[in-house]
C-alpha positions as CSV (number, residue, x, y, z in Angstrom):
1,M,116.6,142.0,126.6
2,P,114.5,143.8,124.2
3,R,115.2,147.5,123.8
4,D,111.3,148.5,123.4
5,L,109.7,147.9,126.9
6,R,106.5,149.7,126.0
7,P,103.3,147.7,126.5
8,P,102.3,145.9,123.2
9,V,99.1,147.9,122.9
10,D,101.2,151.1,122.8
11,I,103.4,149.6,119.9
12,L,100.4,148.7,118.4
13,H,98.7,152.2,118.6
14,Y,101.9,154.0,117.3
15,E,101.7,151.8,114.0
16,I,98.3,152.5,113.5
17,V,98.7,156.1,113.6
18,Q,101.5,156.1,111.8
19,E,99.6,154.4,108.8
20,Q,96.5,156.6,109.4
21,A,99.3,159.6,108.6
22,S,100.6,157.6,105.7
23,A,97.4,157.1,104.1
24,L,96.5,160.6,104.6
25,G,99.5,161.5,102.7
26,R,98.4,159.3,99.9
27,M,95.2,160.5,99.5
28,G,96.4,164.2,99.4
29,R,98.7,163.4,96.8
30,A,96.3,161.5,94.6
31,L,93.8,164.9,95.0
32,E,96.5,166.8,94.2
33,Q,97.0,165.0,90.9
34,A,93.5,164.5,90.1
35,L,92.8,168.3,90.5
36,A,96.1,169.2,88.5
37,R,94.9,166.9,85.6
38,L,92.0,168.9,85.8
39,R,93.3,172.0,85.8
40,E,95.7,171.1,83.1
41,F,92.7,170.0,80.6
42,D,91.1,173.3,81.3
43,A,93.8,175.3,80.4
44,V,94.3,173.6,77.3
45,H,90.8,173.9,76.3
46,A,90.3,177.6,77.9
47,L,87.2,178.6,75.6
48,P,84.2,180.3,77.0
49,E,82.4,176.9,76.3
50,T,83.8,173.7,76.1
51,P,83.3,171.9,72.9
52,A,80.9,168.9,72.8
53,S,83.7,166.6,71.6
54,V,85.8,167.2,75.0
55,Q,83.0,167.6,77.5
56,P,82.8,163.6,78.1
57,V,86.5,163.8,79.2
58,R,86.2,166.6,81.3
59,H,83.6,165.3,83.2
60,K,85.8,162.2,83.6
61,L,88.5,164.1,84.8
62,V,85.9,166.0,87.3
63,M,84.7,162.6,88.7
64,E,88.4,161.3,89.0
65,A,88.8,164.2,91.3
66,G,85.6,164.0,93.1
67,Q,86.4,160.5,93.8
68,A,89.9,161.3,95.2
69,L,88.5,164.1,97.2
70,W,86.0,161.5,98.7
71,M,88.9,159.3,99.8
72,L,90.7,161.8,101.3
73,V,87.7,163.1,103.1
74,V,86.5,159.7,104.3
75,Q,90.1,159.1,105.5
76,R,90.4,162.2,107.4
77,E,86.7,161.4,109.2
78,A,88.2,158.1,110.3
79,T,91.2,159.6,112.0
80,G,88.6,162.1,113.9
81,L,89.4,165.2,111.4
82,R,85.2,166.0,110.8
83,D,86.0,169.3,109.2
84,S,86.5,169.1,105.5
85,R,86.6,172.8,104.9
86,H,90.2,172.8,105.5
87,I,90.2,170.6,102.6
88,M,88.3,172.6,100.1
89,R,90.4,175.8,101.1
90,T,93.7,174.1,101.2
91,Y,93.5,172.3,97.7
92,N,91.4,174.9,96.2
93,V,88.8,172.4,95.1
94,P,86.3,173.6,92.4
95,G,82.6,173.5,93.7
96,E,81.6,171.0,90.6
97,V,84.3,168.5,92.2
98,Q,82.9,169.0,95.4
99,R,79.1,168.7,94.1
100,C,80.1,165.1,92.6
101,M,82.3,164.0,95.5
102,G,81.4,160.2,96.6
103,L,79.0,159.8,93.6
104,V,79.8,156.5,91.9
105,P,79.7,157.2,87.6
106,S,77.1,155.2,85.8
107,K,78.0,153.1,83.1
108,L,76.6,154.4,79.7
109,G,74.1,152.1,78.5
110,S,73.2,150.1,81.8
111,S,70.0,151.0,84.0
């Protein structure tokens, strides 16, 4: 006789919730890592103005953080957590990253 006598729908619901929590964790860690790379870059290049030679690198880091932020926000919304202000405060997300969340970077030279 099987030990788990719960209805199959309850077992499925439990597994879905478990996967949602796991995905939220992965997305949160990805955002933390992207923001850390951006902050490390900014710490190394802490000048009043970013030299033109490193601006594309920084822009790429900002866009990567924006993508990671977007993925976390979407994942949270899929689980019913609609207010993203908590994410912005908890992860201390810079405004420039917030503004580019969800944007798909265009390829240079293409129209």
